[in-house]
C-alpha positions in Angstrom: 76.1 -2.2 6.3 78.2 -3.0 3.2 81.8 -2.0 2.8 82.6 1.0 0.6 83.1 0.2 -3.0 83.6 2.0 -6.3 80.4 2.7 -8.3 80.9 3.9 -11.9 77.9 5.4 -13.6 77.1 6.8 -17.0 74.2 8.0 -19.1 74.2 6.3 -22.5 72.6 9.5 -24.1 74.5 12.2 -22.2 78.2 11.7 -21.8 78.5 14.7 -19.4 76.3 12.8 -16.9 78.8 10.2 -15.8 81.2 9.7 -12.9 82.1 7.5 -10.0 81.6 7.6 -6.3 82.6 5.5 -3.3 79.5 4.2 -1.6 78.4 1.8 1.1 74.7 2.1 0.1 73.0 -1.3 0.0 69.9 -0.2 -2.0 69.4 1.9 -5.1 67.4 4.4 -3.0 70.3 4.9 -0.6 72.7 5.4 -3.6 70.4 8.1 -5.1 70.4 9.9 -1.8 74.2 9.9 -1.7 74.8 11.3 -5.2 72.7 14.1 -6.7 73.6 13.2 -10.3 72.4 9.6 -9.9 69.2 11.0 -8.4 68.7 13.3 -11.4 69.3 10.5 -13.9 66.9 8.2 -12.0 64.1 10.8 -12.0 64.5 11.6 -15.7 62.6 8.6 -16.9 65.6 6.6 -17.7 66.0 3.0 -16.6 69.1 1.9 -14.7 71.1 -1.2 -15.5 73.7 -2.6 -13.2 76.7 -4.7 -14.3 78.4 -6.4 -11.3 82.0 -7.5 -11.1 81.2 -10.9 -12.4 79.7 -9.5 -15.6 76.1 -10.2 -14.6 73.6 -7.5 -15.7 70.2 -6.7 -14.3 67.7 -3.8 -14.3 67.0 -1.7 -11.3 63.3 -2.3 -10.4 63.0 0.5 -7.7 64.5 2.1 -4.7 64.6 -1.2 -2.8 66.7 -2.9 -5.4 69.7 -4.5 -3.6 73.1 -3.4 -5.0 76.0 -5.7 -5.6 78.5 -6.1 -2.7 81.6 -5.4 -4.8 82.5 -2.6 -7.3 80.0 -2.3 -10.1 78.9 -0.2 -13.1 75.6 1.5 -13.6 74.2 2.6 -16.9 71.2 4.8 -17.5 69.4 4.2 -20.8 66.2 5.5 -22.4 63.2 3.6 -21.1 61.5 3.9 -24.5 62.8 3.5 -28.0 62.3 6.0 -30.9 58.9 4.5 -31.7 57.6 5.1 -28.2 57.4 1.4 -27.3 59.2 -0.1 -24.3 
């Protein structure tokens, strides 16, 4: 089990859907189970992007995606652009 770290999250399209939690989750699925708002954002068709403490960014590919060990930020963005293409 990982140590507890700060996870900041935000929806790019809805500023009221943001916050931070302290979590020891090691996967995205565990994190969704810990925080209802993250679960809502994840189930709304948005894609999740993670930026770790070293500045590396990557896209969450599913519930089994491993989370960074240290503090990190998570952004939820539209999965499709205005024209409907990915």
